[in-house]
N, C-alpha and C positions, 0 to 999 in steps of 0.2 A: 736468252733475252737480249734484245738490241740495246746498245748503250745510248745514253742520253745525248742529244745534240749539244755542241759546245757553244757557249755564249762567251765571247771575248769582250770584256769591259775595258775601254781605253780611257784612262784618266790623263791629266796633263803632265804632272811630274810629282815625284815623291818629295816629302819634306819631313824633317825631324828637328825639333828644337834641341839645340846643343850639339856637341860633337859626338862622333861615333868612335868610342874607344877601341872597338874591335873591327872597325871598318864597316863597309856597306854589306848588309845581310838581307837579301830579299825575303827570307822566311820571317825574320823579325819584322820587316816592314809590313808584310801581309797581315801578320797577327795584329800589329798596331793599327793598320788600316781598318780592320773590322771592329775595333774598339773605339775608333775615332768618330767624330760627328759625320765626316764624309762617309765612312763605312756603314754607320747605323742608318743614315738616310738612303744610301745606295741599296741596302738590303730591302728596303720597302719596295723598290722597283724590280727586284729580281725574282723571277719564278724558279727558285732553286729546286723545286720538286720536278721540274720539267727539263731544265738545262744543267749541264755541268758548267760551272762558272769559272773562268780564268780571268785574271786581272793583269793589266800591264799599264805602263805609262807611255805617253807619246814621246817623252824624253826621260831617260832613266837618271839624269843628273839630279842629285839630292839637293834640294833647296833647304835653307836654314830657317824659313818661316812659311806660314801658310800662304803668304802673299807672293812667294817666289814662283815665277813663271818663266819657263825657258821655251824657245821655239821648238817645234817638233823635230825629232831626229828620225827622218824618214827611213834611213838605212836600218836603224834599230827596229822601227815599227814593221817594216817589211819582213825582217828576220823573224820577229815574233809571230806575225800572221802566217808566214810560211811554215813555221814550226808547229803552231797550234792547230792550223787548218779549221778555223771556226765555222760554224753553221750560220751564225749571226754575230754582228758586231754592234755593241752599244757604246756610243761615244758620249763622254761626259765633259761638257764645257767646250768653249770655242776653239781652243788649241787642238784638242783631239778631233773635233768635228772637221776643222779645216784640213788637218793632216790626212785623215782617212778619206775625205772627199777628193783630195788631190791624187790619191792612189788608184782610184777607179777599180776597187776590188769587186769580185764577182759574187759576193754574198750580201744578203740584206743588211742594211745599216739603219739603226734607230738612233736618233740623237736626243739627248736630254741636257738640261742645264747641269752645271757641275753640282754634285750632291751637297756641297757646302753652301751653295747659293742661298742666301737668306730668304728669298721669296719663293723658294721651291716648296710647294704645298703637298699635302698628302694626296690631294686630288690629282696633281700632276704626276706623282710617282705611281699612283694607281693606274693612270692612263698609259704610262710607259709599260708597266707590268702587263696591262691588257694587250698592248701592241705586241709584246714579246710572246705572250701566250698564243695570240692569233697566228703569228709567224710559225710557232711550233706546230700548231694544228695543221696549217697549210703544208708544212714539210712532211708531217705524218701522212696526210691524205695523198700527197704526191708519191709517197713511198720512199 
């Protein structure tokens, strides 16, 4: 059986209220992401039955509030893209969109508002999911 294509989701930067007594732990962050408003809304747009989903941040620096935004770390982002070798990239929010656009990568890129954006509707997440499914179908047809 052929493995699923990889969808890399690029968010802006991680955040966590309060300090981290044991330091930064990406596994803890991922678990907290999927339980957060951002993660719950993001899941609406992800066809997880078709794609293996990987998540990274345009900048790995930990913010101390949801309003914390750092400029993209292009070295970090290039490293992640090189390591993961995604089939498709989904950028979430303007920081991620600008960063990935500046890199001129050779895989399809789909852009969406940040999942915590208050005006992001279920219709918008359904449209993103539809675009991602269409890309997967096209990849499958091409072989």
